[in-house]
C-alpha positions in Angstrom: 54.6 32.4 31.8 55.4 31.8 27.9 57.2 28.3 27.6 60.5 29.5 26.7 61.7 25.5 25.2 60.5 26.5 21.5 62.6 29.4 21.5 65.5 27.5 22.6 65.5 25.1 20.0 64.4 27.5 17.7 68.1 29.2 18.3 70.1 26.0 18.7 68.9 24.7 15.6 70.0 27.7 14.1 73.5 27.5 15.6 74.3 23.5 15.1 75.1 24.9 11.4 77.5 27.7 12.3 79.3 25.9 15.0 79.7 22.5 12.3 81.3 25.7 10.0 84.6 26.0 12.3 87.6 24.0 12.2 87.9 22.7 15.5 91.9 22.6 15.0 92.0 26.4 14.6 89.6 27.5 17.1 91.3 30.8 19.3 90.0 33.2 21.6 91.2 35.8 18.9 91.4 39.7 19.4 88.3 39.8 21.3 89.5 37.8 23.7 92.2 39.1 24.2 91.1 42.7 24.8 88.1 41.7 27.1 91.2 39.8 29.2 92.9 43.2 29.3 90.2 45.2 30.5 89.1 42.4 33.2 92.8 42.6 34.4 92.8 46.7 34.4 89.7 46.4 36.1 91.4 44.3 38.9 94.4 46.0 38.9 92.6 49.3 39.5 90.6 47.7 42.3 93.2 46.7 44.2 94.9 49.5 43.9 91.6 51.5 45.2 91.2 48.7 48.1 94.6 49.3 48.9 94.7 53.1 49.3 91.3 52.5 51.4 92.7 50.0 54.1 95.8 52.5 54.8 93.1 55.4 56.0 91.9 53.1 57.8 92.3 53.1 61.9 92.1 50.0 63.3 92.7 51.0 67.4 89.7 51.0 68.8 88.6 54.1 70.8 87.5 53.6 74.4 83.8 53.6 75.3 83.5 56.0 77.7 80.0 56.1 77.9 79.9 51.9 78.4 81.8 52.1 81.5 79.9 54.7 83.3 76.7 53.3 82.7 78.6 49.7 84.0 79.3 51.3 86.9 76.4 52.9 87.5 74.5 49.5 87.0 76.6 47.9 89.6 78.1 44.1 89.5 75.0 42.2 89.2 74.3 44.0 85.6 77.8 43.1 84.5 77.6 39.5 85.2 75.6 38.8 81.6 
């Protein structure tokens, strides 16, 4: 596996001068940050709406297990003790 430290240090040396040019008092997320946040908010809203629709379709009442009861009755009380 190649050593990644050389490429990382090269990238950092090129990015450090760019970071010094930015005024630290005026750094804002900007339009791109707002767009990313809005897209994420819409995605969460869509997922919650879809989950709500799917949860309404779920039937929480458990159907009786007729096969398990029949097998338990045939085996006798010793099998049911566990």
